[in-house]
PDB file of N, CA, C and O in Angstrom:
ATOM      1  N   GLY A   1      44.125 -19.045 -51.759  1.00  0.00           N
ATOM      2  CA  GLY A   1      43.583 -19.516 -52.011  1.00  0.00           C
ATOM      3  C   GLY A   1      43.264 -20.415 -50.752  1.00  0.00           C
ATOM      4  O   GLY A   1      44.113 -20.810 -49.952  1.00  0.00           O
ATOM      5  N   ILE A   2      41.602 -20.737 -50.685  1.00  0.00           N
ATOM      6  CA  ILE A   2      40.827 -21.837 -49.513  1.00  0.00           C
ATOM      7  C   ILE A   2      40.358 -22.980 -50.634  1.00  0.00           C
ATOM      8  O   ILE A   2      39.554 -22.774 -51.543  1.00  0.00           O
ATOM      9  N   ASN A   3      40.821 -23.817 -50.449  1.00  0.00           N
ATOM     10  CA  ASN A   3      40.381 -24.895 -50.616  1.00  0.00           C
ATOM     11  C   ASN A   3      40.289 -26.179 -50.126  1.00  0.00           C
ATOM     12  O   ASN A   3      41.203 -26.489 -49.362  1.00  0.00           O
ATOM     13  N   GLY A   4      39.171 -27.290 -50.415  1.00  0.00           N
ATOM     14  CA  GLY A   4      38.833 -28.315 -49.708  1.00  0.00           C
ATOM     15  C   GLY A   4      38.737 -29.490 -50.657  1.00  0.00           C
ATOM     16  O   GLY A   4      38.179 -29.470 -51.754  1.00  0.00           O
ATOM     17  N   LYS A   5      39.476 -30.720 -49.982  1.00  0.00           N
ATOM     18  CA  LYS A   5      39.916 -31.208 -50.912  1.00  0.00           C
ATOM     19  C   LYS A   5      38.545 -32.690 -50.084  1.00  0.00           C
ATOM     20  O   LYS A   5      38.105 -32.808 -48.940  1.00  0.00           O
ATOM     21  N   TYR A   6      38.297 -33.574 -51.445  1.00  0.00           N
ATOM     22  CA  TYR A   6      37.558 -34.742 -50.784  1.00  0.00           C
ATOM     23  C   TYR A   6      37.641 -35.855 -51.767  1.00  0.00           C
ATOM     24  O   TYR A   6      37.297 -35.828 -52.949  1.00  0.00           O
ATOM     25  N   TYR A   7      38.322 -37.158 -50.866  1.00  0.00           N
ATOM     26  CA  TYR A   7      38.397 -38.053 -51.682  1.00  0.00           C
ATOM     27  C   TYR A   7      37.659 -39.116 -51.908  1.00  0.00           C
ATOM     28  O   TYR A   7      37.679 -40.107 -51.178  1.00  0.00           O
ATOM     29  N   LEU A   8      36.904 -38.989 -53.003  1.00  0.00           N
ATOM     30  CA  LEU A   8      36.269 -40.018 -53.636  1.00  0.00           C
ATOM     31  C   LEU A   8      35.957 -41.660 -53.368  1.00  0.00           C
ATOM     32  O   LEU A   8      34.979 -42.368 -53.132  1.00  0.00           O
ATOM     33  N   SER A   9      37.483 -41.817 -53.567  1.00  0.00           N
ATOM     34  CA  SER A   9      37.715 -43.512 -53.438  1.00  0.00           C
ATOM     35  C   SER A   9      39.338 -43.505 -53.018  1.00  0.00           C
ATOM     36  O   SER A   9      39.888 -42.496 -53.460  1.00  0.00           O
ATOM     37  N   GLN A  10      39.899 -44.058 -52.549  1.00  0.00           N
ATOM     38  CA  GLN A  10      41.483 -43.488 -52.483  1.00  0.00           C
ATOM     39  C   GLN A  10      42.029 -44.282 -53.783  1.00  0.00           C
ATOM     40  O   GLN A  10      41.352 -44.961 -54.554  1.00  0.00           O
ATOM     41  N   PRO A  11      43.241 -44.062 -53.829  1.00  0.00           N
ATOM     42  CA  PRO A  11      44.145 -42.280 -54.087  1.00  0.00           C
ATOM     43  C   PRO A  11      43.271 -41.135 -54.690  1.00  0.00           C
ATOM     44  O   PRO A  11      43.667 -40.019 -54.356  1.00  0.00           O
ATOM     45  N   TRP A  12      41.928 -41.157 -55.684  1.00  0.00           N
ATOM     46  CA  TRP A  12      41.285 -40.320 -56.148  1.00  0.00           C
ATOM     47  C   TRP A  12      40.963 -39.215 -55.314  1.00  0.00           C
ATOM     48  O   TRP A  12      40.569 -39.441 -54.170  1.00  0.00           O
ATOM     49  N   PHE A  13      41.076 -38.066 -55.727  1.00  0.00           N
ATOM     50  CA  PHE A  13      40.212 -36.569 -54.874  1.00  0.00           C
ATOM     51  C   PHE A  13      39.635 -35.988 -56.045  1.00  0.00           C
ATOM     52  O   PHE A  13      39.693 -36.502 -57.162  1.00  0.00           O
ATOM     53  N   VAL A  14      38.896 -34.549 -55.676  1.00  0.00           N
ATOM     54  CA  VAL A  14      38.706 -33.761 -56.090  1.00  0.00           C
ATOM     55  C   VAL A  14      38.770 -32.770 -55.174  1.00  0.00           C
ATOM     56  O   VAL A  14      38.838 -32.932 -53.955  1.00  0.00           O
ATOM     57  N   ARG A  15      38.740 -31.415 -55.947  1.00  0.00           N
ATOM     58  CA  ARG A  15      39.326 -30.193 -54.595  1.00  0.00           C
ATOM     59  C   ARG A  15      38.445 -29.210 -55.556  1.00  0.00           C
ATOM     60  O   ARG A  15      38.325 -29.228 -56.781  1.00  0.00           O
ATOM     61  N   ALA A  16      37.938 -28.446 -54.691  1.00  0.00           N
ATOM     62  CA  ALA A  16      37.331 -26.723 -55.322  1.00  0.00           C
ATOM     63  C   ALA A  16      37.317 -26.099 -53.838  1.00  0.00           C
ATOM     64  O   ALA A  16      37.134 -26.462 -52.676  1.00  0.00           O
ATOM     65  N   GLY A  17      37.677 -24.731 -54.716  1.00  0.00           N
ATOM     66  CA  GLY A  17      37.933 -23.407 -53.655  1.00  0.00           C
ATOM     67  C   GLY A  17      37.711 -21.975 -54.597  1.00  0.00           C
ATOM     68  O   GLY A  17      37.295 -21.835 -55.748  1.00  0.00           O
ATOM     69  N   THR A  18      38.136 -21.076 -53.668  1.00  0.00           N
ATOM     70  CA  THR A  18      37.576 -19.726 -54.276  1.00  0.00           C
ATOM     71  C   THR A  18      39.642 -19.217 -53.813  1.00  0.00           C
ATOM     72  O   THR A  18      40.251 -19.796 -52.915  1.00  0.00           O
ATOM     73  N   MET A  19      40.180 -18.258 -54.556  1.00  0.00           N
ATOM     74  CA  MET A  19      41.485 -17.391 -54.570  1.00  0.00           C
ATOM     75  C   MET A  19      40.912 -16.113 -54.614  1.00  0.00           C
ATOM     76  O   MET A  19      39.818 -15.745 -55.040  1.00  0.00           O
ATOM     77  N   LEU A  20      42.067 -15.351 -53.977  1.00  0.00           N
ATOM     78  CA  LEU A  20      42.355 -13.928 -54.269  1.00  0.00           C
ATOM     79  C   LEU A  20      43.794 -13.913 -55.050  1.00  0.00           C
ATOM     80  O   LEU A  20      44.862 -14.434 -54.728  1.00  0.00           O
ATOM     81  N   TYR A  21      43.467 -13.193 -56.097  1.00  0.00           N
ATOM     82  CA  TYR A  21      44.593 -13.026 -57.216  1.00  0.00           C
ATOM     83  C   TYR A  21      44.762 -11.480 -57.374  1.00  0.00           C
ATOM     84  O   TYR A  21      43.830 -10.680 -57.295  1.00  0.00           O
ATOM     85  N   LEU A  22      46.175 -11.136 -57.625  1.00  0.00           N
ATOM     86  CA  LEU A  22      46.503 -10.219 -58.045  1.00  0.00           C
ATOM     87  C   LEU A  22      47.474  -9.951 -59.412  1.00  0.00           C
ATOM     88  O   LEU A  22      48.127 -10.988 -59.534  1.00  0.00           O
ATOM     89  N   GLY A  23      47.732  -9.304 -60.151  1.00  0.00           N
ATOM     90  CA  GLY A  23      48.451  -9.248 -61.732  1.00  0.00           C
ATOM     91  C   GLY A  23      48.844  -7.781 -61.804  1.00  0.00           C
ATOM     92  O   GLY A  23      48.180  -6.752 -61.929  1.00  0.00           O
ATOM     93  N   LEU A  24      50.254  -8.045 -61.672  1.00  0.00           N
ATOM     94  CA  LEU A  24      50.900  -6.865 -61.814  1.00  0.00           C
ATOM     95  C   LEU A  24      51.378  -6.553 -63.498  1.00  0.00           C
ATOM     96  O   LEU A  24      51.555  -7.444 -64.329  1.00  0.00           O
ATOM     97  N   GLY A  25      51.493  -5.433 -63.692  1.00  0.00           N
ATOM     98  CA  GLY A  25      51.885  -5.020 -65.192  1.00  0.00           C
ATOM     99  C   GLY A  25      53.098  -3.868 -65.195  1.00  0.00           C
ATOM    100  O   GLY A  25      52.577  -2.784 -64.932  1.00  0.00           O
ATOM    101  N   GLY A  26      53.702  -3.812 -65.282  1.00  0.00           N
ATOM    102  CA  GLY A  26      54.920  -2.994 -65.364  1.00  0.00           C
ATOM    103  C   GLY A  26      56.106  -2.635 -63.960  1.00  0.00           C
ATOM    104  O   GLY A  26      57.155  -3.273 -63.867  1.00  0.00           O
ATOM    105  N   ASP A  27      55.791  -1.731 -63.131  1.00  0.00           N
ATOM    106  CA  ASP A  27      56.159  -1.573 -61.838  1.00  0.00           C
ATOM    107  C   ASP A  27      54.875  -1.456 -61.145  1.00  0.00           C
ATOM    108  O   ASP A  27      55.020  -0.978 -60.019  1.00  0.00           O
ATOM    109  N   ASP A  28      52.972  -1.899 -61.627  1.00  0.00           N
ATOM    110  CA  ASP A  28      52.842  -1.002 -60.698  1.00  0.00           C
ATOM    111  C   ASP A  28      51.448  -3.028 -60.580  1.00  0.00           C
ATOM    112  O   ASP A  28      51.598  -4.158 -61.045  1.00  0.00           O
ATOM    113  N   LEU A  29      50.210  -2.288 -59.620  1.00  0.00           N
ATOM    114  CA  LEU A  29      49.530  -3.416 -59.752  1.00  0.00           C
ATOM    115  C   LEU A  29      48.477  -3.053 -61.186  1.00  0.00           C
ATOM    116  O   LEU A  29      47.972  -1.998 -61.569  1.00  0.00           O
ATOM    117  N   SER A  30      48.446  -4.149 -61.610  1.00  0.00           N
ATOM    118  CA  SER A  30      47.186  -3.701 -62.780  1.00  0.00           C
ATOM    119  C   SER A  30      45.924  -4.419 -62.948  1.00  0.00           C
ATOM    120  O   SER A  30      45.069  -4.019 -63.738  1.00  0.00           O
ATOM    121  N   THR A  31      45.747  -5.714 -62.060  1.00  0.00           N
ATOM    122  CA  THR A  31      44.646  -6.145 -62.022  1.00  0.00           C
ATOM    123  C   THR A  31      44.305  -6.917 -60.429  1.00  0.00           C
ATOM    124  O   THR A  31      45.380  -7.233 -59.919  1.00  0.00           O
ATOM    125  N   GLY A  32      43.252  -7.247 -59.643  1.00  0.00           N
ATOM    126  CA  GLY A  32      43.154  -8.444 -58.807  1.00  0.00           C
ATOM    127  C   GLY A  32      41.928  -8.338 -58.678  1.00  0.00           C
ATOM    128  O   GLY A  32      41.293  -7.377 -59.112  1.00  0.00           O
ATOM    129  N   GLY A  33      41.364  -9.438 -57.984  1.00  0.00           N
ATOM    130  CA  GLY A  33      40.076 -10.098 -57.344  1.00  0.00           C
ATOM    131  C   GLY A  33      40.400 -10.991 -57.029  1.00  0.00           C
ATOM    132  O   GLY A  33      41.485 -11.521 -56.790  1.00  0.00           O
ATOM    133  N   PHE A  34      38.411 -11.487 -56.980  1.00  0.00           N
ATOM    134  CA  PHE A  34      38.473 -13.120 -56.909  1.00  0.00           C
ATOM    135  C   PHE A  34      38.041 -14.359 -57.965  1.00  0.00           C
ATOM    136  O   PHE A  34      37.208 -14.040 -58.813  1.00  0.00           O
ATOM    137  N   GLY A  35      38.452 -15.513 -57.984  1.00  0.00           N
ATOM    138  CA  GLY A  35      38.329 -16.471 -58.608  1.00  0.00           C
ATOM    139  C   GLY A  35      37.914 -17.515 -57.986  1.00  0.00           C
ATOM    140  O   GLY A  35      37.747 -17.348 -56.778  1.00  0.00           O
ATOM    141  N   GLY A  36      37.641 -18.758 -58.486  1.00  0.00           N
ATOM    142  CA  GLY A  36      37.819 -19.731 -58.072  1.00  0.00           C
ATOM    143  C   GLY A  36      38.992 -21.037 -59.114  1.00  0.00           C
ATOM    144  O   GLY A  36      39.963 -20.810 -59.836  1.00  0.00           O
ATOM    145  N   ASN A  37      38.272 -22.425 -58.707  1.00  0.00           N
ATOM    146  CA  ASN A  37      39.251 -23.043 -58.735  1.00  0.00           C
ATOM    147  C   ASN A  37      38.693 -24.719 -58.643  1.00  0.00           C
ATOM    148  O   ASN A  37      38.074 -24.846 -57.587  1.00  0.00           O
ATOM    149  N   MET A  38      38.731 -25.977 -59.402  1.00  0.00           N
ATOM    150  CA  MET A  38      38.369 -27.221 -59.121  1.00  0.00           C
ATOM    151  C   MET A  38      39.675 -27.662 -59.761  1.00  0.00           C
ATOM    152  O   MET A  38      40.476 -27.091 -60.501  1.00  0.00           O
ATOM    153  N   ALA A  39      39.587 -29.386 -58.993  1.00  0.00           N
ATOM    154  CA  ALA A  39      40.505 -30.276 -59.686  1.00  0.00           C
ATOM    155  C   ALA A  39      40.246 -32.049 -59.579  1.00  0.00           C
ATOM    156  O   ALA A  39      39.716 -32.452 -58.544  1.00  0.00           O
ATOM    157  N   LEU A  40      40.441 -32.573 -60.132  1.00  0.00           N
ATOM    158  CA  LEU A  40      40.482 -33.644 -60.179  1.00  0.00           C
ATOM    159  C   LEU A  40      42.090 -34.169 -59.969  1.00  0.00           C
ATOM    160  O   LEU A  40      43.021 -33.610 -60.549  1.00  0.00           O
ATOM    161  N   GLY A  41      42.299 -35.485 -58.927  1.00  0.00           N
ATOM    162  CA  GLY A  41      43.829 -35.687 -58.450  1.00  0.00           C
ATOM    163  C   GLY A  41      43.775 -36.668 -58.334  1.00  0.00           C
ATOM    164  O   GLY A  41      42.693 -37.215 -58.123  1.00  0.00           O
ATOM    165  N   TYR A  42      45.094 -37.439 -58.432  1.00  0.00           N
ATOM    166  CA  TYR A  42      45.465 -38.553 -58.091  1.00  0.00           C
ATOM    167  C   TYR A  42      46.882 -38.735 -56.808  1.00  0.00           C
ATOM    168  O   TYR A  42      48.035 -38.320 -56.936  1.00  0.00           O
ATOM    169  N   ASP A  43      46.430 -39.300 -55.923  1.00  0.00           N
ATOM    170  CA  ASP A  43      47.947 -39.754 -55.058  1.00  0.00           C
ATOM    171  C   ASP A  43      48.259 -40.694 -55.444  1.00  0.00           C
ATOM    172  O   ASP A  43      47.590 -41.580 -55.974  1.00  0.00           O
ATOM    173  N   LEU A  44      50.083 -40.592 -55.082  1.00  0.00           N
ATOM    174  CA  LEU A  44      50.512 -41.891 -55.629  1.00  0.00           C
ATOM    175  C   LEU A  44      51.553 -42.174 -54.774  1.00  0.00           C
ATOM    176  O   LEU A  44      52.623 -41.652 -55.089  1.00  0.00           O
ATOM    177  N   PRO A  45      51.541 -43.019 -53.540  1.00  0.00           N
ATOM    178  CA  PRO A  45      52.530 -43.593 -52.979  1.00  0.00           C
ATOM    179  C   PRO A  45      53.694 -43.365 -53.582  1.00  0.00           C
ATOM    180  O   PRO A  45      53.927 -43.782 -54.716  1.00  0.00           O
ATOM    181  N   ALA A  46      54.686 -42.557 -52.750  1.00  0.00           N
ATOM    182  CA  ALA A  46      56.251 -42.602 -53.061  1.00  0.00           C
ATOM    183  C   ALA A  46      57.084 -42.855 -51.498  1.00  0.00           C
ATOM    184  O   ALA A  46      58.153 -42.320 -51.202  1.00  0.00           O
ATOM    185  N   GLY A  47      56.266 -43.838 -50.580  1.00  0.00           N
ATOM    186  CA  GLY A  47      57.066 -44.026 -49.316  1.00  0.00           C
ATOM    187  C   GLY A  47      55.901 -44.478 -48.306  1.00  0.00           C
ATOM    188  O   GLY A  47      54.703 -44.544 -48.581  1.00  0.00           O
ATOM    189  N   LYS A  48      56.445 -44.742 -47.213  1.00  0.00           N
ATOM    190  CA  LYS A  48      55.518 -44.828 -46.495  1.00  0.00           C
ATOM    191  C   LYS A  48      54.829 -43.690 -45.992  1.00  0.00           C
ATOM    192  O   LYS A  48      53.648 -43.917 -45.732  1.00  0.00           O
ATOM    193  N   ARG A  49      55.288 -42.351 -45.749  1.00  0.00           N
ATOM    194  CA  ARG A  49      54.410 -41.433 -45.241  1.00  0.00           C
ATOM    195  C   ARG A  49      54.143 -40.451 -46.111  1.00  0.00           C
ATOM    196  O   ARG A  49      53.173 -39.724 -45.894  1.00  0.00           O
ATOM    197  N   ASN A  50      55.142 -40.213 -47.507  1.00  0.00           N
ATOM    198  CA  ASN A  50      54.964 -39.527 -48.663  1.00  0.00           C
ATOM    199  C   ASN A  50      54.416 -39.900 -50.190  1.00  0.00           C
ATOM    200  O   ASN A  50      54.497 -41.073 -50.554  1.00  0.00           O
ATOM    201  N   ASN A  51      53.773 -38.743 -51.213  1.00  0.00           N
ATOM    202  CA  ASN A  51      53.060 -39.327 -51.775  1.00  0.00           C
ATOM    203  C   ASN A  51      53.112 -37.932 -52.990  1.00  0.00           C
ATOM    204  O   ASN A  51      52.938 -36.719 -52.873  1.00  0.00           O
ATOM    205  N   LEU A  52      53.451 -38.864 -54.186  1.00  0.00           N
ATOM    206  CA  LEU A  52      53.536 -37.677 -55.376  1.00  0.00           C
ATOM    207  C   LEU A  52      51.802 -37.794 -55.524  1.00  0.00           C
ATOM    208  O   LEU A  52      51.060 -38.763 -55.367  1.00  0.00           O
ATOM    209  N   GLU A  53      51.440 -36.008 -55.989  1.00  0.00           N
ATOM    210  CA  GLU A  53      50.003 -35.454 -56.179  1.00  0.00           C
ATOM    211  C   GLU A  53      50.380 -35.218 -57.709  1.00  0.00           C
ATOM    212  O   GLU A  53      51.346 -34.610 -58.169  1.00  0.00           O
ATOM    213  N   PHE A  54      49.188 -35.970 -58.463  1.00  0.00           N
ATOM    214  CA  PHE A  54      49.059 -35.157 -59.916  1.00  0.00           C
ATOM    215  C   PHE A  54      47.757 -35.206 -59.553  1.00  0.00           C
ATOM    216  O   PHE A  54      47.045 -35.964 -58.895  1.00  0.00           O
ATOM    217  N   THR A  55      47.529 -33.329 -60.675  1.00  0.00           N
ATOM    218  CA  THR A  55      46.214 -32.924 -60.527  1.00  0.00           C
ATOM    219  C   THR A  55      46.018 -32.172 -61.281  1.00  0.00           C
ATOM    220  O   THR A  55      46.767 -31.204 -61.406  1.00  0.00           O
ATOM    221  N   LEU A  56      44.892 -32.364 -62.082  1.00  0.00           N
ATOM    222  CA  LEU A  56      44.736 -31.667 -63.756  1.00  0.00           C
ATOM    223  C   LEU A  56      43.381 -30.609 -62.969  1.00  0.00           C
ATOM    224  O   LEU A  56      42.269 -30.959 -62.574  1.00  0.00           O
ATOM    225  N   ARG A  57      43.827 -29.680 -62.966  1.00  0.00           N
ATOM    226  CA  ARG A  57      42.659 -28.465 -62.384  1.00  0.00           C
ATOM    227  C   ARG A  57      42.234 -27.555 -63.466  1.00  0.00           C
ATOM    228  O   ARG A  57      42.699 -27.842 -64.569  1.00  0.00           O
ATOM    229  N   ALA A  58      41.456 -26.523 -63.408  1.00  0.00           N
ATOM    230  CA  ALA A  58      40.761 -25.372 -64.038  1.00  0.00           C
ATOM    231  C   ALA A  58      40.346 -24.354 -62.420  1.00  0.00           C
ATOM    232  O   ALA A  58      39.872 -24.634 -61.318  1.00  0.00           O
ATOM    233  N   ASP A  59      40.918 -22.939 -63.195  1.00  0.00           N
ATOM    234  CA  ASP A  59      40.810 -22.256 -62.795  1.00  0.00           C
ATOM    235  C   ASP A  59      39.882 -20.589 -63.125  1.00  0.00           C
ATOM    236  O   ASP A  59      40.007 -20.385 -64.333  1.00  0.00           O
ATOM    237  N   ILE A  60      39.366 -19.866 -62.720  1.00  0.00           N
ATOM    238  CA  ILE A  60      38.835 -18.826 -63.285  1.00  0.00           C
ATOM    239  C   ILE A  60      39.094 -17.937 -62.395  1.00  0.00           C
ATOM    240  O   ILE A  60      39.094 -17.990 -61.165  1.00  0.00           O
ATOM    241  N   ALA A  61      39.491 -16.456 -63.715  1.00  0.00           N
ATOM    242  CA  ALA A  61      39.709 -15.459 -62.976  1.00  0.00           C
ATOM    243  C   ALA A  61      39.438 -14.370 -63.815  1.00  0.00           C
ATOM    244  O   ALA A  61      38.914 -14.651 -64.893  1.00  0.00           O
ATOM    245  N   GLN A  62      39.735 -12.883 -63.510  1.00  0.00           N
ATOM    246  CA  GLN A  62      39.331 -12.008 -64.382  1.00  0.00           C
ATOM    247  C   GLN A  62      40.988 -11.446 -64.499  1.00  0.00           C
ATOM    248  O   GLN A  62      41.682 -11.279 -63.496  1.00  0.00           O
ATOM    249  N   LEU A  63      41.403 -11.227 -65.702  1.00  0.00           N
ATOM    250  CA  LEU A  63      43.009 -11.346 -66.566  1.00  0.00           C
ATOM    251  C   LEU A  63      43.097  -9.671 -65.932  1.00  0.00           C
ATOM    252  O   LEU A  63      43.757  -9.360 -64.940  1.00  0.00           O
ATOM    253  N   ARG A  64      42.366  -8.829 -66.666  1.00  0.00           N
ATOM    254  CA  ARG A  64      42.435  -7.482 -67.392  1.00  0.00           C
ATOM    255  C   ARG A  64      41.359  -6.891 -66.296  1.00  0.00           C
ATOM    256  O   ARG A  64      40.270  -7.329 -65.926  1.00  0.00           O
ATOM    257  N   SER A  65      42.175  -5.612 -65.894  1.00  0.00           N
ATOM    258  CA  SER A  65      41.102  -4.801 -65.082  1.00  0.00           C
ATOM    259  C   SER A  65      40.085  -4.246 -66.157  1.00  0.00           C
ATOM    260  O   SER A  65      38.915  -4.104 -65.800  1.00  0.00           O
ATOM    261  N   ASN A  66      40.487  -3.892 -67.577  1.00  0.00           N
ATOM    262  CA  ASN A  66      39.137  -3.114 -68.176  1.00  0.00           C
ATOM    263  C   ASN A  66      38.634  -4.352 -68.784  1.00  0.00           C
ATOM    264  O   ASN A  66      39.075  -4.522 -69.920  1.00  0.00           O
ATOM    265  N   THR A  67      37.837  -5.269 -68.358  1.00  0.00           N
ATOM    266  CA  THR A  67      37.109  -6.232 -69.062  1.00  0.00           C
ATOM    267  C   THR A  67      36.495  -7.078 -67.791  1.00  0.00           C
ATOM    268  O   THR A  67      37.240  -7.324 -66.842  1.00  0.00           O
ATOM    269  N   ASP A  68      35.465  -7.411 -67.785  1.00  0.00           N
ATOM    270  CA  ASP A  68      34.455  -7.969 -66.865  1.00  0.00           C
ATOM    271  C   ASP A  68      34.259  -9.537 -67.725  1.00  0.00           C
ATOM    272  O   ASP A  68      33.211 -10.150 -67.522  1.00  0.00           O
ATOM    273  N   LYS A  69      34.951  -9.929 -68.353  1.00  0.00           N
ATOM    274  CA  LYS A  69      35.201 -10.850 -68.879  1.00  0.00           C
ATOM    275  C   LYS A  69      36.030 -12.274 -68.131  1.00  0.00           C
ATOM    276  O   LYS A  69      37.255 -12.281 -68.252  1.00  0.00           O
ATOM    277  N   LEU A  70      35.475 -13.269 -67.492  1.00  0.00           N
ATOM    278  CA  LEU A  70      36.324 -14.233 -66.666  1.00  0.00           C
ATOM    279  C   LEU A  70      36.794 -15.078 -67.741  1.00  0.00           C
ATOM    280  O   LEU A  70      36.232 -15.224 -68.826  1.00  0.00           O
ATOM    281  N   THR A  71      38.396 -15.891 -67.171  1.00  0.00           N
ATOM    282  CA  THR A  71      39.048 -16.029 -68.133  1.00  0.00           C
ATOM    283  C   THR A  71      39.264 -17.330 -67.741  1.00  0.00           C
ATOM    284  O   THR A  71      39.985 -17.387 -66.745  1.00  0.00           O
ATOM    285  N   PRO A  72      38.738 -18.874 -68.356  1.00  0.00           N
ATOM    286  CA  PRO A  72      39.303 -20.306 -67.464  1.00  0.00           C
ATOM    287  C   PRO A  72      40.582 -19.960 -68.000  1.00  0.00           C
ATOM    288  O   PRO A  72      40.993 -19.197 -68.874  1.00  0.00           O
ATOM    289  N   ILE A  73      41.259 -21.073 -66.885  1.00  0.00           N
ATOM    290  CA  ILE A  73      42.636 -21.374 -67.185  1.00  0.00           C
ATOM    291  C   ILE A  73      43.151 -22.913 -66.449  1.00  0.00           C
ATOM    292  O   ILE A  73      43.268 -23.259 -65.274  1.00  0.00           O
ATOM    293  N   ALA A  74      43.383 -23.615 -67.756  1.00  0.00           N
ATOM    294  CA  ALA A  74      43.915 -25.048 -67.109  1.00  0.00           C
ATOM    295  C   ALA A  74      45.156 -25.480 -67.299  1.00  0.00           C
ATOM    296  O   ALA A  74      45.979 -25.245 -68.184  1.00  0.00           O
ATOM    297  N   GLY A  75      45.183 -26.303 -66.123  1.00  0.00           N
ATOM    298  CA  GLY A  75      47.013 -26.730 -65.854  1.00  0.00           C
ATOM    299  C   GLY A  75      46.726 -28.110 -65.166  1.00  0.00           C
ATOM    300  O   GLY A  75      45.662 -28.676 -64.915  1.00  0.00           O
ATOM    301  N   LEU A  76      48.167 -28.499 -64.922  1.00  0.00           N
ATOM    302  CA  LEU A  76      48.165 -29.581 -64.529  1.00  0.00           C
ATOM    303  C   LEU A  76      49.771 -29.543 -63.440  1.00  0.00           C
ATOM    304  O   LEU A  76      50.925 -29.231 -63.734  1.00  0.00           O
ATOM    305  N   ARG A  77      49.141 -30.016 -62.129  1.00  0.00           N
ATOM    306  CA  ARG A  77      50.376 -29.766 -61.280  1.00  0.00           C
ATOM    307  C   ARG A  77      50.842 -31.082 -60.900  1.00  0.00           C
ATOM    308  O   ARG A  77      50.243 -32.126 -61.159  1.00  0.00           O
ATOM    309  N   LEU A  78      52.036 -30.979 -60.216  1.00  0.00           N
ATOM    310  CA  LEU A  78      52.667 -32.388 -59.819  1.00  0.00           C
ATOM    311  C   LEU A  78      53.102 -31.946 -58.526  1.00  0.00           C
ATOM    312  O   LEU A  78      53.283 -30.728 -58.506  1.00  0.00           O
ATOM    313  N   ALA A  79      53.337 -32.545 -57.405  1.00  0.00           N
ATOM    314  CA  ALA A  79      53.652 -31.904 -56.128  1.00  0.00           C
ATOM    315  C   ALA A  79      54.203 -33.066 -55.329  1.00  0.00           C
ATOM    316  O   ALA A  79      53.753 -34.186 -55.572  1.00  0.00           O
ATOM    317  N   TYR A  80      54.913 -32.948 -54.616  1.00  0.00           N
ATOM    318  CA  TYR A  80      55.690 -34.257 -53.614  1.00  0.00           C
ATOM    319  C   TYR A  80      54.893 -33.528 -52.187  1.00  0.00           C
ATOM    320  O   TYR A  80      54.787 -32.320 -51.977  1.00  0.00           O
ATOM    321  N   ASN A  81      54.329 -34.783 -51.210  1.00  0.00           N
ATOM    322  CA  ASN A  81      53.662 -33.899 -50.314  1.00  0.00           C
ATOM    323  C   ASN A  81      54.592 -34.885 -49.107  1.00  0.00           C
ATOM    324  O   ASN A  81      54.794 -36.097 -49.177  1.00  0.00           O
ATOM    325  N   PHE A  82      55.038 -33.968 -48.064  1.00  0.00           N
ATOM    326  CA  PHE A  82      56.067 -34.972 -46.981  1.00  0.00           C
ATOM    327  C   PHE A  82      54.672 -35.056 -46.218  1.00  0.00           C
ATOM    328  O   PHE A  82      53.793 -34.238 -46.490  1.00  0.00           O
ATOM    329  N   ASN A  83      54.435 -36.219 -45.094  1.00  0.00           N
ATOM    330  CA  ASN A  83      53.484 -35.858 -43.876  1.00  0.00           C
ATOM    331  C   ASN A  83      54.654 -36.506 -42.669  1.00  0.00           C
ATOM    332  O   ASN A  83      55.318 -37.530 -42.504  1.00  0.00           O
ATOM    333  N   PHE A  84      54.464 -35.483 -42.135  1.00  0.00           N
ATOM    334  CA  PHE A  84      55.698 -35.296 -40.764  1.00  0.00           C
ATOM    335  C   PHE A  84      54.784 -36.292 -39.542  1.00  0.00           C
ATOM    336  O   PHE A  84      55.303 -36.594 -38.467  1.00  0.00           O
ATOM    337  N   ARG A  85      53.651 -36.631 -39.850  1.00  0.00           N
ATOM    338  CA  ARG A  85      53.040 -36.988 -38.093  1.00  0.00           C
ATOM    339  C   ARG A  85      53.327 -38.676 -37.707  1.00  0.00           C
ATOM    340  O   ARG A  85      53.351 -39.550 -38.574  1.00  0.00           O
ATOM    341  N   ALA A  86      53.449 -38.824 -36.853  1.00  0.00           N
ATOM    342  CA  ALA A  86      53.705 -40.077 -36.633  1.00  0.00           C
ATOM    343  C   ALA A  86      52.791 -41.248 -36.785  1.00  0.00           C
ATOM    344  O   ALA A  86      51.713 -40.876 -36.322  1.00  0.00           O
ATOM    345  N   ARG A  87      52.699 -42.355 -37.163  1.00  0.00           N
ATOM    346  CA  ARG A  87      51.924 -43.617 -37.221  1.00  0.00           C
ATOM    347  C   ARG A  87      52.185 -44.495 -36.436  1.00  0.00           C
ATOM    348  O   ARG A  87      51.556 -45.553 -36.462  1.00  0.00           O
TER     349      ARG A  87
END
């Protein structure tokens, strides 16, 4: 997927984007297409250059190839972000 991240105020941010997804069924590709996502997140400092990212996200995708219905998917993401640039 391709996402953009915008800081509302440090450390709160929103993220939105598009994604390409593929679904496997058995030994074959069963579905695929485009979807979208959006998220609200918080960066918690975990050192001078690194942080923990907490994100509440929502994706929308067509999960079955035999229907035109889009399915919303909600999730919580926890990530450890490394920053290697010199300050």
